[in-house]
C-alpha positions in Angstrom: -29.9 -39.2 -13.6 -26.6 -41.0 -13.2 -25.5 -39.9 -16.7 -26.5 -36.5 -16.5 -24.2 -35.5 -14.0 -21.1 -36.6 -15.9 -22.4 -35.2 -19.0 -22.9 -31.7 -17.3 -19.4 -31.9 -16.1 -17.9 -32.8 -19.5 -19.8 -29.9 -20.9 -18.5 -27.5 -18.4 -14.7 -29.0 -19.1 -15.3 -28.1 -22.6 -16.5 -24.7 -21.8 -13.7 -23.8 -19.5 -11.5 -25.5 -22.1 -12.6 -22.9 -24.8 -12.3 -20.1 -22.2 -8.7 -20.9 -21.5 -7.7 -21.0 -25.3 -9.9 -17.7 -25.9 -7.9 -15.9 -23.1 -5.1 -13.6 -24.8 -3.7 -12.4 -21.4 -1.3 -14.8 -20.0 -1.9 -13.6 -16.3 -5.8 -13.8 -17.0 -4.9 -17.2 -18.7 -3.3 -18.7 -15.7 -6.5 -17.5 -13.6 -8.7 -19.3 -16.1 -6.6 -22.2 -16.2 -7.0 -22.9 -12.5 -10.6 -22.9 -12.9 -10.3 -25.0 -15.7 -8.5 -27.5 -13.3 -11.3 -27.1 -10.7 -13.8 -28.2 -13.2 -11.7 -30.9 -14.4 -11.4 -32.1 -11.1 -15.2 -32.2 -10.6 -15.4 -34.4 -13.9 -13.3 -36.8 -12.0 -15.6 -36.8 -9.1 -18.4 -37.3 -11.1 -16.7 -40.4 -13.0 -16.0 -41.9 -9.3 -12.3 -41.1 -9.5 -11.8 -39.2 -6.4 -8.1 -39.9 -5.9 -7.6 -38.6 -9.6 -9.6 -35.7 -8.8 -7.5 -34.7 -5.9 -4.2 -34.9 -7.8 -5.7 -32.8 -10.5 -7.3 -30.2 -8.4 -3.7 -30.0 -6.5 -1.8 -29.9 -9.6 -4.1 -28.0 -12.3 -5.4 -25.6 -9.9 -2.6 -24.4 -7.8 0.8 -25.6 -9.1 0.6 -25.4 -13.0 -1.1 -21.8 -12.9 1.5 -20.7 -9.9 4.3 -21.9 -12.2 2.9 -19.9 -15.1 2.4 -16.6 -13.0 6.2 -16.9 -11.9 7.2 -17.6 -15.3 5.4 -14.4 -16.7 6.7 -12.4 -13.6 10.3 -13.6 -14.4 10.1 -12.8 -18.0 8.9 -9.1 -17.2 11.5 -8.8 -14.8 14.1 -9.9 -17.5 12.5 -7.4 -19.9 12.5 -4.5 -17.4 16.2 -5.0 -16.6 17.3 -5.4 -20.4 15.0 -2.4 -21.5 17.1 -0.3 -18.4 20.6 -1.5 -19.6 19.8 -0.6 -23.2 18.5 2.8 -22.1 21.9 3.2 -20.1 23.9 2.1 -23.3 21.9 4.5 -25.7 22.0 7.6 -23.4 25.6 7.8 -21.7 25.7 10.5 -19.4 
């Protein structure tokens, strides 16, 4: 029975990692990455490493996906501003 919990957790980690890789939209990928962080934290708890699990849940579930979403937002804002500037140059009044 003691071996089953880590085995199930490893299986969930493999499934979530595959889901992260197969997700195409970056915003959705950040959400799936957050779920992956939670599942990885559960694996660390199952392996009796609660300190590592807490760090993983804090960083992998909150901070990294937040940075990814903020980067996507900044890139979109830059693209919109660049497109507006290009439109102004191409269509002078």
